[in-house]
Structure formats: C-alpha cells, structure tokens
DORO-917669 format. One line per field, with one value per residue (C-alpha): y, z, x; residue in one letter. Coordinates in nm, 2 decimals, m for minus. Layout:
<pts>
py	c(Y | ...)
pz	c(Z | ...)
px	c(X | ...)
voro	c(a | ...)
</pts>
This chain:
<pts>
py	c(6.89 | 7.27 | 7.17 | 7.04 | 7.37 | 7.60 | 7.34 | 7.58 | 7.47 | 7.54 | 7.82 | 7.54 | 7.26 | 7.56 | 7.64 | 7.26 | 7.20 | 7.43 | 7.26 | 6.94 | 6.87 | 6.83 | 7.14 | 7.40 | 7.70 | 7.86 | 8.18 | 8.46 | 8.73 | 9.03 | 9.38 | 9.60 | 9.28 | 9.28 | 9.69 | 9.67 | 9.42 | 9.62 | 9.91 | 9.75 | 9.60 | 9.95 | 10.20 | 10.13 | 10.29 | 10.47 | 10.72 | 10.81 | 10.83 | 10.88 | 11.11 | 11.33 | 11.13 | 11.20 | 11.54 | 11.62 | 11.45 | 11.45 | 11.65 | 11.95 | 12.02 | 11.84 | 11.50 | 11.50 | 11.42 | 11.15 | 10.96 | 11.06 | 10.92 | 10.56 | 10.55 | 10.54 | 10.29 | 10.04 | 10.13 | 10.03 | 9.67 | 9.69 | 9.63 | 9.42 | 9.20 | 9.22 | 9.07 | 8.78 | 8.76 | 8.79 | 8.54 | 8.25 | 8.31 | 8.08 | 8.15 | 8.19 | 8.60 | 8.55 | 8.24 | 8.12 | 8.37 | 8.27 | 7.93 | 7.91 | 8.20 | 8.14 | 7.77 | 7.59 | 7.69 | 8.06 | 8.01 | 7.84 | 8.09 | 8.37 | 8.17 | 8.12 | 8.40 | 8.59 | 8.32 | 8.55 | 8.88 | 8.80 | 8.64 | 8.92 | 9.16 | 9.04 | 9.03 | 9.38 | 9.49 | 9.24 | 9.46 | 9.79 | 9.74 | 9.59 | 9.97 | 10.14 | 9.97 | 10.02 | 10.36 | 10.40 | 10.21 | 10.42 | 10.73 | 10.55 | 10.49 | 10.06 | 9.97 | 9.61 | 9.39 | 9.48 | 9.03 | 9.10 | 9.38 | 9.24 | 9.55 | 9.80 | 9.73 | 9.38 | 9.16 | 8.80 | 8.69 | 8.91 | 8.87 | 9.09 | 8.95 | 9.12 | 9.10 | 8.74 | 8.74 | 8.93 | 8.75 | 8.42 | 8.60 | 8.68 | 8.32 | 8.20 | 8.46 | 8.33 | 7.95 | 8.03 | 8.24 | 8.42 | 8.61 | 8.65 | 8.80 | 9.01 | 9.19 | 9.18 | 9.42 | 9.63 | 9.73 | 9.78 | 10.01 | 10.22 | 10.32 | 10.36 | 10.57 | 10.78 | 10.88 | 10.97 | 11.20 | 11.35 | 11.39 | 11.53 | 11.79 | 11.89 | 11.93 | 12.16 | 12.42 | 12.41 | 12.52 | 12.79 | 12.89 | 13.04 | 12.65 | 12.57 | 12.83 | 12.65 | 12.37 | 12.21 | 12.34 | 12.39 | 12.12 | 11.95 | 11.69 | 11.40 | 11.19 | 10.87 | 10.61 | 10.21 | 10.20 | 10.03 | 10.34 | 10.59 | 10.49 | 10.35 | 10.70 | 10.88 | 10.56 | 10.64 | 11.00 | 11.15 | 11.31 | 11.23 | 11.21 | 11.47 | 11.60 | 11.82 | 11.95 | 11.79 | 11.49 | 11.44 | 11.39 | 11.03 | 10.98 | 11.04 | 10.79 | 10.52 | 10.55 | 10.61 | 10.34 | 10.07 | 10.23 | 10.14 | 9.78 | 9.51 | 9.60 | 9.27 | 9.03 | 9.09 | 8.90 | 8.61 | 8.57 | 8.50 | 8.19 | 8.27 | 8.58 | 8.49 | 8.67 | 8.73 | 8.78 | 9.12 | 9.18 | 9.10 | 9.38 | 9.62 | 9.53 | 9.57 | 9.91 | 10.03 | 10.03 | 10.15 | 10.45 | 10.49 | 10.46 | 10.73 | 10.97 | 10.95 | 10.95 | 11.30 | 11.47 | 11.33 | 11.49 | 11.77 | 11.85 | 11.79 | 11.97 | 12.30 | 12.23 | 12.20 | 12.36 | 12.04 | 12.10 | 12.08 | 11.80 | 11.48 | 11.15 | 10.91 | 11.09 | 11.35 | 11.38 | 11.37 | 11.65 | 11.90 | 11.90 | 11.93 | 12.25 | 12.35 | 12.36 | 12.08 | 11.74 | 11.51 | 11.42 | 11.26 | 10.98 | 11.01 | 10.93 | 10.62 | 10.46 | 10.53 | 10.33 | 10.12 | 9.98 | 10.00 | 9.79 | 9.49 | 9.51 | 9.44 | 9.19 | 8.99 | 9.03 | 8.97 | 8.69 | 8.59 | 8.65 | 8.43 | 8.12 | 8.14 | 8.13 | 7.84 | 7.62 | 7.70 | 7.55 | 7.26 | 7.17 | 7.21 | 6.91 | 7.17 | 7.17 | 6.85 | 6.81 | 6.79 | 7.17 | 7.16 | 7.02 | 7.23 | 7.25 | 7.03 | 7.29 | 7.64 | 7.53 | 7.73 | 7.62 | 7.58 | 7.41 | 7.61 | 7.85 | 7.75 | 7.63 | 8.00 | 8.18 | 7.95 | 8.03 | 8.43 | 8.43 | 8.34 | 8.50 | 8.85 | 8.80 | 8.71 | 8.90 | 9.32 | 9.58 | 9.67 | 9.29 | 9.28 | 9.67 | 9.49 | 9.36 | 9.31 | 9.44 | 9.34 | 9.07 | 9.23 | 9.48 | 9.12 | 8.99 | 9.30 | 9.24 | 8.89 | 8.93 | 9.21 | 9.01 | 8.70 | 8.89 | 9.01 | 8.52 | 8.49 | 8.69 | 8.52 | 8.18 | 8.14 | 8.45 | 8.24 | 8.30 | 8.43 | 8.80 | 8.95 | 9.26 | 9.31 | 9.58 | 9.82 | 9.94 | 9.55 | 9.55 | 9.92 | 9.94 | 9.58 | 9.72 | 10.05 | 9.85 | 9.65 | 9.93 | 10.17 | 9.88 | 9.79 | 10.14 | 10.13 | 9.80 | 9.96 | 10.20 | 9.95 | 9.84 | 9.67 | 9.40 | 9.39 | 9.25 | 8.95 | 8.88 | 8.83 | 8.65 | 8.45 | 8.38 | 8.26 | 7.98 | 7.80 | 7.86 | 7.65 | 7.42 | 7.34 | 7.28 | 7.03 | 6.82 | 6.82 | 7.06 | 6.84 | 6.58 | 6.57 | 6.80 | 6.73 | 6.82 | 6.64 | 6.36 | 6.39 | 6.40 | 6.09 | 5.88 | 5.99 | 5.96 | 5.78 | 5.43 | 5.43 | 5.24 | 4.92 | 4.94 | 4.59 | 4.68)
pz	c(24.24 | 24.07 | 23.81 | 24.16 | 24.38 | 24.11 | 23.96 | 23.99 | 24.06 | 23.75 | 23.86 | 23.70 | 23.98 | 24.24 | 24.14 | 24.14 | 24.49 | 24.63 | 24.51 | 24.73 | 24.98 | 25.29 | 25.20 | 25.04 | 25.19 | 25.19 | 24.96 | 25.17 | 25.11 | 24.81 | 24.73 | 25.02 | 25.29 | 25.10 | 25.14 | 25.50 | 25.58 | 25.41 | 25.56 | 25.89 | 25.90 | 25.78 | 25.96 | 26.33 | 26.53 | 26.23 | 26.20 | 26.55 | 26.59 | 26.29 | 26.22 | 26.52 | 26.47 | 26.15 | 26.14 | 26.45 | 26.31 | 25.95 | 25.73 | 25.93 | 25.76 | 25.40 | 25.63 | 25.41 | 25.12 | 25.27 | 25.31 | 24.92 | 24.86 | 25.03 | 24.90 | 24.55 | 24.66 | 24.77 | 24.46 | 24.25 | 24.42 | 24.51 | 24.12 | 24.11 | 24.37 | 24.27 | 23.91 | 24.10 | 24.31 | 24.07 | 23.83 | 24.12 | 24.36 | 24.60 | 24.97 | 25.10 | 24.92 | 24.81 | 24.84 | 24.63 | 24.37 | 24.42 | 24.39 | 24.05 | 23.90 | 24.09 | 24.22 | 24.53 | 24.70 | 24.65 | 24.77 | 25.09 | 25.11 | 25.13 | 25.30 | 25.61 | 25.63 | 25.62 | 25.88 | 26.12 | 25.99 | 26.09 | 26.41 | 26.48 | 26.41 | 26.57 | 26.85 | 26.87 | 26.80 | 27.08 | 27.31 | 27.19 | 27.21 | 27.60 | 27.66 | 27.52 | 27.73 | 28.00 | 27.95 | 27.92 | 28.24 | 28.45 | 28.35 | 28.45 | 28.81 | 28.76 | 28.82 | 28.73 | 28.95 | 28.83 | 28.76 | 28.48 | 28.29 | 28.22 | 28.20 | 28.43 | 28.82 | 28.79 | 28.97 | 28.90 | 28.72 | 28.43 | 28.22 | 27.99 | 28.04 | 27.86 | 27.55 | 27.52 | 27.62 | 27.28 | 27.08 | 27.18 | 27.13 | 26.81 | 26.71 | 26.82 | 26.58 | 26.30 | 26.36 | 26.31 | 26.00 | 25.77 | 25.69 | 26.08 | 26.16 | 25.85 | 26.01 | 26.33 | 26.07 | 25.94 | 26.32 | 26.44 | 26.09 | 26.11 | 26.48 | 26.36 | 26.02 | 26.23 | 26.47 | 26.22 | 26.00 | 26.38 | 26.43 | 26.06 | 26.02 | 26.42 | 26.36 | 26.06 | 26.27 | 26.51 | 26.20 | 26.23 | 25.92 | 26.05 | 26.17 | 25.79 | 25.73 | 25.62 | 25.48 | 25.43 | 25.67 | 25.56 | 25.50 | 25.80 | 25.82 | 25.96 | 26.26 | 26.19 | 26.13 | 26.17 | 25.84 | 25.53 | 25.35 | 25.45 | 25.40 | 25.04 | 24.96 | 24.99 | 24.89 | 24.55 | 24.54 | 24.74 | 25.01 | 25.35 | 25.34 | 25.56 | 25.78 | 25.61 | 25.26 | 25.01 | 25.10 | 25.45 | 25.30 | 25.11 | 25.45 | 25.64 | 25.32 | 25.44 | 25.77 | 25.73 | 25.49 | 25.79 | 25.79 | 25.52 | 25.57 | 25.56 | 25.21 | 25.11 | 25.38 | 25.16 | 24.89 | 25.19 | 25.16 | 24.75 | 24.83 | 25.05 | 24.77 | 24.58 | 24.28 | 24.31 | 23.95 | 24.04 | 24.36 | 24.47 | 24.26 | 24.37 | 24.78 | 24.74 | 24.56 | 24.70 | 25.11 | 24.96 | 24.81 | 25.14 | 25.38 | 25.16 | 25.16 | 25.56 | 25.62 | 25.39 | 25.58 | 25.91 | 25.86 | 25.71 | 26.01 | 26.28 | 26.16 | 26.08 | 26.47 | 26.62 | 26.48 | 26.40 | 26.64 | 26.92 | 26.83 | 27.08 | 26.95 | 27.14 | 27.08 | 26.82 | 26.74 | 27.13 | 27.25 | 26.96 | 27.09 | 27.40 | 27.31 | 27.16 | 27.48 | 27.37 | 27.61 | 27.65 | 27.25 | 27.40 | 27.53 | 27.21 | 27.00 | 27.24 | 27.20 | 26.84 | 26.86 | 27.08 | 26.85 | 26.55 | 26.69 | 26.73 | 26.32 | 26.26 | 26.47 | 26.37 | 26.08 | 26.04 | 26.21 | 25.98 | 25.70 | 25.91 | 25.94 | 25.57 | 25.44 | 25.71 | 25.57 | 25.22 | 25.28 | 25.48 | 25.22 | 24.95 | 25.20 | 25.29 | 25.63 | 25.77 | 25.62 | 25.95 | 25.94 | 25.58 | 25.68 | 25.74 | 26.01 | 25.88 | 25.96 | 25.99 | 25.63 | 25.85 | 25.84 | 26.21 | 26.33 | 26.23 | 26.33 | 26.74 | 26.71 | 26.59 | 26.78 | 27.14 | 27.03 | 26.95 | 27.30 | 27.48 | 27.29 | 27.35 | 27.69 | 27.85 | 27.55 | 27.71 | 27.39 | 27.41 | 27.25 | 27.03 | 26.90 | 26.65 | 26.46 | 26.10 | 25.83 | 25.55 | 25.56 | 25.41 | 25.12 | 25.02 | 24.95 | 24.77 | 24.56 | 24.51 | 24.39 | 24.11 | 23.98 | 23.94 | 23.74 | 23.48 | 23.44 | 23.49 | 23.18 | 22.99 | 23.10 | 23.12 | 22.84 | 22.77 | 23.15 | 23.16 | 23.36 | 23.48 | 23.62 | 23.41 | 23.61 | 23.33 | 23.18 | 23.26 | 23.33 | 23.39 | 23.69 | 23.88 | 23.81 | 23.99 | 24.24 | 24.32 | 24.28 | 24.54 | 24.80 | 24.79 | 24.83 | 25.15 | 25.27 | 25.31 | 25.52 | 25.78 | 26.08 | 25.99 | 26.27 | 26.09 | 25.82 | 25.98 | 26.19 | 25.84 | 25.72 | 26.05 | 26.02 | 25.61 | 25.69 | 25.96 | 25.69 | 25.41 | 25.67 | 25.81 | 25.38 | 25.35 | 25.63 | 25.57 | 25.31 | 25.04 | 25.12 | 25.19 | 24.92 | 24.69 | 24.37 | 24.44 | 24.58 | 24.28 | 24.01 | 24.16 | 24.12 | 23.76 | 23.63 | 23.35 | 23.39 | 23.25 | 22.88 | 22.94 | 22.75 | 22.66 | 22.47)
px	c(13.76 | 13.71 | 13.39 | 13.21 | 13.25 | 13.14 | 12.86 | 12.54 | 12.17 | 11.99 | 11.70 | 11.43 | 11.55 | 11.56 | 11.21 | 11.12 | 11.25 | 10.98 | 10.68 | 10.83 | 10.53 | 10.72 | 10.97 | 10.67 | 10.64 | 10.31 | 10.24 | 10.06 | 10.26 | 10.15 | 10.36 | 10.24 | 10.33 | 10.69 | 10.71 | 10.56 | 10.85 | 11.13 | 11.01 | 11.00 | 11.34 | 11.49 | 11.40 | 11.49 | 11.84 | 11.92 | 11.67 | 11.68 | 12.06 | 12.28 | 12.17 | 12.31 | 12.59 | 12.75 | 12.55 | 12.79 | 13.12 | 13.12 | 12.89 | 12.68 | 12.31 | 12.46 | 12.38 | 12.06 | 12.25 | 12.47 | 12.16 | 12.09 | 12.46 | 12.40 | 12.01 | 12.12 | 12.44 | 12.17 | 11.96 | 12.21 | 12.24 | 11.83 | 11.81 | 12.02 | 11.82 | 11.50 | 11.61 | 11.75 | 11.44 | 11.16 | 11.39 | 11.46 | 11.20 | 11.29 | 11.43 | 11.78 | 11.84 | 12.16 | 12.27 | 11.99 | 12.11 | 12.43 | 12.38 | 12.24 | 12.50 | 12.83 | 12.86 | 12.80 | 13.09 | 13.03 | 12.69 | 12.75 | 12.97 | 12.72 | 12.48 | 12.73 | 12.82 | 12.42 | 12.32 | 12.57 | 12.51 | 12.10 | 12.18 | 12.41 | 12.21 | 11.85 | 12.05 | 12.21 | 11.83 | 11.70 | 11.96 | 11.86 | 11.48 | 11.58 | 11.72 | 11.41 | 11.22 | 11.37 | 11.44 | 11.08 | 11.00 | 11.28 | 11.05 | 10.73 | 10.93 | 10.96 | 11.28 | 11.36 | 11.66 | 12.00 | 12.04 | 11.77 | 11.87 | 12.17 | 12.33 | 12.47 | 12.48 | 12.44 | 12.71 | 12.78 | 12.51 | 12.32 | 12.07 | 11.89 | 11.54 | 11.37 | 11.58 | 11.56 | 11.14 | 11.18 | 11.32 | 11.08 | 10.81 | 10.90 | 10.98 | 10.68 | 10.49 | 10.70 | 10.63 | 10.29 | 10.33 | 10.42 | 10.09 | 10.03 | 10.42 | 10.29 | 10.00 | 10.17 | 10.46 | 10.16 | 10.03 | 10.36 | 10.51 | 10.18 | 10.33 | 10.63 | 10.58 | 10.36 | 10.56 | 10.82 | 10.59 | 10.50 | 10.86 | 10.91 | 10.57 | 10.58 | 10.94 | 10.88 | 10.73 | 11.05 | 11.30 | 11.57 | 11.67 | 12.00 | 12.10 | 12.15 | 12.43 | 12.64 | 12.46 | 12.81 | 13.05 | 13.42 | 13.61 | 13.81 | 14.11 | 14.01 | 14.27 | 14.47 | 14.14 | 14.17 | 14.03 | 14.17 | 14.00 | 14.26 | 14.54 | 14.41 | 14.28 | 14.63 | 14.79 | 14.64 | 14.57 | 14.83 | 14.56 | 14.42 | 14.00 | 13.78 | 13.50 | 13.22 | 13.34 | 13.23 | 13.41 | 13.29 | 12.94 | 13.10 | 13.23 | 12.88 | 12.73 | 13.03 | 12.82 | 12.49 | 12.47 | 12.50 | 12.08 | 11.97 | 12.09 | 11.83 | 11.63 | 11.78 | 11.60 | 11.29 | 11.45 | 11.44 | 11.08 | 11.04 | 10.94 | 10.60 | 10.52 | 10.20 | 10.34 | 10.65 | 10.81 | 10.54 | 10.54 | 10.96 | 11.04 | 10.77 | 10.85 | 11.24 | 11.23 | 10.90 | 11.08 | 11.40 | 11.26 | 10.97 | 11.26 | 11.51 | 11.20 | 11.17 | 11.54 | 11.64 | 11.35 | 11.38 | 11.79 | 11.68 | 11.43 | 11.67 | 11.96 | 11.71 | 11.56 | 11.94 | 12.26 | 12.46 | 12.76 | 12.52 | 12.32 | 12.31 | 12.53 | 12.24 | 11.91 | 11.92 | 11.63 | 11.43 | 11.70 | 11.63 | 11.27 | 11.40 | 11.58 | 11.31 | 11.09 | 10.90 | 11.05 | 10.74 | 10.83 | 11.14 | 10.90 | 10.69 | 11.04 | 11.11 | 10.84 | 10.85 | 11.24 | 11.08 | 10.83 | 11.02 | 11.35 | 11.07 | 10.98 | 11.29 | 11.42 | 11.17 | 11.21 | 11.59 | 11.47 | 11.26 | 11.52 | 11.81 | 11.55 | 11.47 | 11.86 | 11.93 | 11.58 | 11.73 | 12.07 | 11.90 | 11.67 | 12.00 | 12.14 | 12.44 | 12.29 | 12.12 | 11.79 | 11.59 | 11.58 | 11.41 | 11.08 | 10.77 | 10.51 | 10.21 | 9.99 | 10.11 | 10.42 | 10.68 | 11.01 | 10.96 | 11.26 | 11.55 | 11.31 | 11.24 | 11.68 | 11.77 | 11.52 | 11.60 | 12.05 | 12.00 | 11.74 | 12.04 | 12.31 | 12.09 | 12.05 | 12.40 | 12.62 | 12.68 | 12.59 | 12.94 | 13.01 | 12.73 | 12.76 | 13.07 | 12.86 | 13.01 | 12.80 | 13.08 | 12.93 | 12.59 | 12.81 | 12.99 | 12.66 | 12.58 | 12.90 | 12.80 | 12.48 | 12.61 | 12.81 | 12.56 | 12.34 | 12.59 | 12.66 | 12.39 | 12.28 | 12.59 | 12.49 | 12.11 | 11.98 | 11.67 | 11.56 | 11.22 | 11.28 | 10.94 | 11.22 | 11.53 | 11.83 | 11.91 | 12.17 | 12.38 | 12.65 | 12.70 | 12.44 | 12.61 | 12.95 | 12.90 | 12.68 | 13.03 | 13.26 | 13.04 | 12.99 | 13.39 | 13.43 | 13.17 | 13.45 | 13.72 | 13.58 | 13.52 | 13.82 | 14.11 | 13.97 | 13.63 | 13.81 | 14.00 | 13.68 | 13.53 | 13.82 | 13.78 | 13.44 | 13.53 | 13.80 | 13.60 | 13.27 | 13.49 | 13.63 | 13.26 | 13.16 | 13.42 | 13.33 | 13.03 | 12.84 | 13.06 | 12.99 | 12.58 | 12.50 | 12.16 | 12.25 | 12.64 | 12.43 | 12.23 | 12.47 | 12.71 | 12.31 | 12.27 | 12.62 | 12.67 | 12.80 | 13.19 | 13.24 | 13.39 | 13.74 | 13.73 | 13.35)
voro	c(m | s | s | t | l | f | r | t | k | k | v | e | q | s | i | l | d | t | e | e | p | e | h | a | l | k | k | s | l | s | a | l | d | l | t | v | f | g | v | g | v | i | i | g | t | g | i | f | v | l | t | g | t | v | a | k | n | n | a | g | p | s | v | a | l | a | f | l | v | s | g | v | v | c | a | l | a | a | l | c | y | a | e | f | a | s | t | v | p | v | a | g | s | a | y | t | f | s | y | a | s | l | g | e | l | p | a | w | i | i | g | w | d | l | v | l | e | f | a | l | g | t | a | v | v | a | v | g | w | s | g | y | i | h | s | l | l | d | n | a | g | i | h | l | p | a | a | l | s | g | r | d | g | a | e | g | f | g | f | d | i | l | a | a | l | l | v | l | v | l | t | a | i | l | v | v | g | t | k | l | s | a | r | v | t | s | v | v | v | a | i | k | v | t | v | v | l | t | v | i | v | a | g | a | f | l | i | n | g | d | n | y | d | p | f | v | p | k | s | q | a | v | p | a | s | d | s | l | q | a | p | l | i | q | l | m | f | g | w | a | p | s | n | f | g | v | m | g | i | f | t | a | a | s | v | v | f | f | a | f | i | g | f | d | v | v | a | t | a | a | e | e | t | k | n | p | q | r | d | m | p | r | g | i | l | g | s | l | f | i | c | t | t | l | y | v | l | v | s | i | v | v | t | g | m | q | h | y | s | e | l | s | i | t | a | p | l | a | d | a | f | k | a | t | g | h | p | w | f | a | g | f | i | s | f | g | a | a | v | g | l | t | t | v | c | m | i | l | l | l | g | q | t | r | v | f | f | a | m | s | r | d | g | l | l | p | r | f | f | s | q | v | h | p | r | f | k | t | p | h | r | p | t | i | l | l | g | v | l | i | a | v | l | a | g | f | t | p | l | s | e | l | a | e | l | v | n | i | g | t | l | f | a | f | v | v | v | a | i | g | v | i | i | l | r | r | t | r | p | d | l | h | r | a | f | r | t | p | w | v | p | v | i | p | l | l | s | v | a | a | c | l | w | l | m | l | n | l | p | a | e | t | w | l | r | f | a | f | w | m | a | l | g | i | v | v | y | f | l | y | g | r | s | h | s | r | l | g | r | h | e | e | t | t | a | p | t | p | t | d | p | q | n)
</pts>
C-alpha cells in the first residue's frame, strides 16, 4: 500500500500528458508576460498597508531591512521553483513538482492545500478591492445601499456586490484566454507600478532625515504571543523575541513575508509558456527582484516622510502624504491600491484553476474538469465552477473572517518544493535542467529552515485549521483520488500477468 501512496509520475509522462488534444493548454506566454504576472500578484495590499504596521510595531525605519530579509527568504524558494518549473513545464506548480519527486499522496496534499489557499486568497483580495472602491465612491458622493455592500450597516441580508462582480468578470477574462488576461494584467500592472514609482519619487522630496534617527530603535520585550515561535525560542535559547532592535527586524520579516506571497503562482502557468525552460526562471526571479526593490524603496520613503511612531496602520502611504501637506495623494494612492488588487485577484484565480485542472487531468479529481475549451484552449470548466463559488464566498463572507486566510499552506508548499529539488537531483540526475538551483542541497535546506521558522510564527489556531483541512483532504483522497488516479489505473492495466506456479 505504501508503494502506491508514494508512486511518482515520471517527468516524461507529465509532459506527454500535456500534448493530448483534449487536455492541451494554449502556449502563448512569454518571459515578459510571466514577469508581469509575478509583479501583478505580488504587489498588492502589502506595499500599501504592511509598511506602516511593521514599522510602527516591530522595526521602525529598519523595516526596509525586514523587506530585504523576506525577499532573500523568498529568493531561496524561488530558486527551487525555477529549477522545477523549467524541468517540469506542466500546470500545477508545487502539486506537479511533488508528484514527480515525492509521490502521489504528498502531491495530493499539496494540491488540496493550494486550491484552498488560492480560493480564500482570491476572496480576501476581492473584498479588499471592494473596500477601496467603496471608499472612492464615497469620496465622490456615491453611496451604494448597505444591503449591497455586504458590510457595516446592513441589517439581515448583506451581499458585497462589487466583490462578487469583480470575481465574475475576471473569471470571464480567464475563460477567454491567458493571453487576454496577460494583456489586461500588463495594462493594470503598468498603472500600479506608475503609482508606486510616483509615490517613491514624490515622497523622496518630502523626506526629513531626522525621522531616520534611530534607524534601528532600541529593543523592547514582546508581550505573550499566541504563535508557536515565541515559546519555542524561549525554550531553546532562554530568551524571548523582541520588537525593534536587531531581532525586531527578523520579527518584522516574518510579517512582511506575506506581502511577497504569490510569486509561486507564476509556476502554475508553465504549461502555457512558449519557452518554459528559458522563460520560467526569468519570470519567477525577475518579478521577485522587481517587487523586493520597490518594497525597500517605498519603506525607506514612507519612514523618512513621517516618524515611524506616527505612521498609520491602515493607510501609511496616504496618511504620510497628508501629514506633509499633500492630501490629494490619498485618493491617488487608493486608486493605485484598487487597481493593484485587481491583478492580484485575477492571477490568484488563474493559479487556483491550473492546480485544479492538473489534479483533474491526473484523475485525482473528476476528469470532467480536465477538458479544455475547443476554441480558447483554456480549462473553462474549473474556471467557471471555482469563479462562481469564490464570487459567492466573497459576497457573503465578512472581511473579518476572510482575513484569517491561512498562509501556512504556502510556506508548506515552499518546504515541499525545496525538498523535492534535492530528491529529484538524486533520483533523476539524467534529466535536462535548463535552470539549476545553485549549491544544492545547501540552498534548498536553507529555504526549508527559513520557511519553517516563519511557519512557527503563525498562531496555534492556524496550525489546527491546517491540520483539519489536511485530514479532510486525506479522507477525500482515499475515498476518491486513490482509486481514480490515472497513474494507478495505468499501473493496473499494464501490470504483468502472474506466472502460473504449475508451469
């Protein structure tokens, strides 16, 4: 039984499956498209919100160093993703990589987790986008009925019509084709990056050098935490983590790390890339470098414009311009945030549907969802199904509940991919690797250690929710996936006939 649970799918077979006409996705993306996708999904609320939160509570002006640390942690994982994505250019990202290196059950667990992560992430972003649009409409004197805002002020029935409409419109765009979605993303990302660059350039003229003193504020003890990290640190090393100081930078890095989550979504589009061996590493690493640079520059500017102790928690960039006598920038930044969240929502939705599609094509989910559209060559069935479900979720679920999105699954996927690189190097050294992660196994092991460290910073309830979802996934696998697995059924039909002992 254990041999069937950890049976691996050969890389050659995974690539061969992508050539079947009824399951073949259209190859239309370039390295530029992938880089735009990466920038589009990474730059979101993190650059507009987290900067103020961690500067005020954890690191002061040294929040720029926290972004740099998080960027390095993500780069370790990105190097592993780049090798896999160029070697196994198949939809599904960490799910497909795990199937080729660790086996079917680990692959199922990762795929099951990513579907949930991307679904909830899309809903969260859609509701956040709706909030920005409501704010802009209110400033213009336009007020939607409370029952259609789905939030404060609604008695009884409440449905966030804007959040639901956004998801449905983006679903339609993804059904038509990834090239169209790439074009839409390119336009939106251009607007978003223009807003960010304008903030950096304009803010640079408003910097007061006194606000950088001290650059690394004096260390302060942290109150009791519900994360697993604090008691573990105290048990192992005899001291408790602190805010500010050098340790405050690392504490802040654990928080701002989640502003980078999304670069791995680029890997889900490997099968739709014209030259994945060359373009996937460029798209993954290029987008991560661009976003890290922008994050560091924005954090330096905003902490120079306003003292870190006075920064806003909810809208630090906008309020920093208000504090320096430029209130009109608040609306400009809100517009940029709303535009930015549009691309984040679309690319998360794209990533989720590709993972679902890959699992369906392998038989672990109903193969009905693995048929591509005869004209657009996109996985229209899972896209429509998941789009409608997420639209309903975003419309009815309050933001306070959606905000509890579990990021532990993404970190867990990073760990699995890093381990998978080491294993596949040993089991399939003959594979052609257009991009090779340097210093294996050092880089993958560093990635594993860094991700586990950040996972320990998450609340205990998050670990419990993660364990529950994984347990549910294992039940579904044994009730359906294991018996319908395409790999398993192929093994059964091609197994040799037992020899008659009398012969």
